[in-house]
C-alpha positions in Angstrom: -0.6 -8.0 -0.4 -0.7 -10.1 -3.6 -2.5 -7.2 -6.2 0.7 -4.9 -5.3 3.4 -7.7 -5.6 1.9 -7.8 -8.7 1.9 -4.0 -9.9 5.5 -3.9 -8.5 6.6 -6.5 -11.3 4.9 -4.8 -13.2 6.5 -1.5 -12.9 9.9 -2.9 -12.9 9.1 -4.9 -16.1 6.9 -1.7 -17.7 10.6 0.3 -17.2 13.0 -2.4 -18.8 10.4 -2.6 -21.8 10.3 1.4 -22.4 13.7 2.7 -21.1 16.8 0.4 -22.1 18.9 3.2 -22.6 19.0 2.1 -18.5 22.7 2.6 -16.7 23.5 -1.1 -16.3 23.0 -0.5 -12.3 19.2 0.3 -12.4 18.4 -2.2 -15.0 20.1 -4.5 -12.0 17.7 -3.1 -9.5 15.1 -3.6 -11.8 15.2 -7.5 -12.6 16.3 -8.0 -8.8 13.2 -6.2 -7.1 11.2 -8.0 -9.7 12.9 -11.2 -8.8 12.0 -10.4 -5.2 8.5 -9.7 -6.5 8.1 -12.1 -7.8 8.9 -14.5 -5.5 7.5 -13.5 -2.6 4.6 -13.1 -4.5 3.9 -17.6 -5.2 4.8 -17.5 -1.5 2.0 -15.6 -1.2 -0.6 -17.0 -3.2 1.0 -20.9 -1.3 -0.3 -19.5 2.0 -3.4 -18.4 0.5 -3.9 -21.8 -1.5 -3.0 -23.7 0.9 -5.0 -22.1 3.4 -8.1 -21.9 0.9 -7.3 -26.1 0.7 -7.5 -26.9 4.3 -10.6 -28.3 4.9 -9.5 -27.9 9.0 -7.9 -24.5 9.1 -5.4 -25.8 11.1 -2.4 -24.5 10.2 -0.1 -21.1 10.7 -0.4 -18.5 8.4 1.7 -15.9 8.8 1.0 -13.0 10.5 -0.7 -10.4 8.3 1.0 -6.5 7.7 0.1 -4.3 10.5 0.6 -0.3 10.7 4.9 -1.7 12.3 5.2 -2.7 8.2 4.8 0.3 7.2 8.5 2.0 7.2 8.9 -0.9 5.3 6.5 -0.6 2.6 7.7 2.7 2.7 11.0 1.9 1.5 9.9 -0.8 -0.5 7.5 2.1 -2.2 10.9 4.2 -2.8 13.3 1.7 -4.7 10.3 1.3 -6.6 10.6 4.4 -7.8 7.9 6.7 -5.9 8.4 10.2 -3.4 7.3 9.8 -0.7 6.4 11.2 2.7 5.3 10.6 5.6 4.5 12.1 8.4 3.7 10.2 11.5 2.9 13.4 13.3 5.5 11.9 16.3 2.4 9.0 16.6 3.8 6.0 18.1 3.3 3.1 16.0 3.4 -0.1 18.5 0.7 2.3 20.1 -1.7 1.7 17.5 -3.9 -1.7 18.0 -3.2 -4.8 15.4 -6.3 -4.5 14.8 -6.8 -0.9 13.8 -2.7 -1.2 12.0 -3.5 -3.7 9.6 -6.3 -1.7 8.0 -4.3 1.6 8.2 -1.3 -0.8 6.5 -4.0 -1.3 4.0 -5.4 1.9 2.8 -1.1 3.5 2.4 0.2 -0.1 1.0 -3.2 0.9 -1.6 -2.6 4.7 -1.2 0.7 3.8 -2.6 -0.3 0.8 -5.0 -2.6 3.4 -7.0 0.0 6.1 -7.5 2.8 3.8 -8.5 -0.5 3.1 -11.2 -1.7 6.6 -12.1 0.8 9.0 -11.2 4.8 7.3 -11.7 6.8 8.7 -10.0 5.2 11.7 -8.5 4.9 13.1 -5.3 2.7 10.9 -3.0 2.8 12.4 1.5 1.3 9.8 4.0 0.3 11.1 7.2 -1.1 9.9 10.6 -2.8 12.3 13.1 -4.6 10.6 16.6 -5.1 9.3 19.6 -6.3 7.0 21.7 -10.0 7.4 22.3 -10.3 9.8 19.8 -9.6 8.9 15.8 -6.7 7.2 14.4 -6.2 9.7 11.2 -4.5 8.2 7.4 -4.3 10.4 4.3 -2.5 9.7 1.6 -2.0 12.8 -1.4 -0.5 11.8 -4.8 0.4 13.2 -7.8 -3.4 13.0 -11.0 -2.8 11.6 -13.9 -4.8 10.9 -17.6 -4.3 6.8 -16.8 -8.2 5.1 -17.3 -9.4 4.6 -13.1 -11.6 0.9 -12.8 -11.7 1.6 -8.5 -11.9 -1.8 -6.8 -9.9 -0.9 -5.5 -10.8 1.8 -2.9 -14.3 -0.6 -3.6 -12.7 -2.8 -1.6 -10.8 -0.9 1.1 -14.0 1.2 1.2 -15.2 -2.6 2.4 -13.0 -2.9 4.6 -12.4 0.5 6.5 -17.3 1.1 7.1 -15.8 -3.1 8.2 -13.8 -1.3 11.0 -16.1 0.6 11.7 -14.9 3.6 10.1 -15.4 6.3 7.0 -13.2 6.7 3.2 -13.5 9.5 1.4 -11.1 10.3 -2.1 -11.1 12.2 -5.1 -10.0 15.4 -6.8 -8.7 18.2 -5.4 -8.6 21.9 -6.8 -4.5 21.9 -6.9 -4.6 18.2 -8.8 -3.6 16.1 -6.8 -5.7 13.0 -5.9 -6.8 12.7 -1.6 -7.6 9.5 0.3 -8.8 9.8 3.3 -9.8 7.9 6.5 -10.7 7.4 9.6 -11.3 5.2 12.2 -12.5 4.6 15.7 -9.3 4.5 18.3 -10.5 2.8 21.2 -8.9 3.3 24.3 
């Protein structure tokens, strides 16, 4: 979550650095996004440090994001300039168990972060499908870029998905898009 917020700050500050011709309204939007995300990142960091310092872990933690928070995540990406389309196939987000929803949220968040880093402004499609007792599938498809990748975000995400009993695949498709696909067991 912290890395996501910092990537938003970096993107908006880069915009201000390289686009001196921005209209005043867009410049103010970028400054507001930097301020909002910097403050939220500091709050998140304080909470993490507080947990690390609290040996008894008796303090209350802010709940992690779940699938119910997905619309806010997509709105944040859109406000940062991404063209995001969600196809939820009529899936009832509230019906998805909280632990499963947290993993799906992180998959989408990582996919959007990668799209923003490697193909800013390109169209991104997020697709959700599945049902209880079977699998919940999520795919994030974005366009190719020439930016270098570290792969560390996908490595950590793969570990998270595997711990949840799921499978993650990713790679470049013949049409020049990058496809991140995850399948997770959805208990009945």
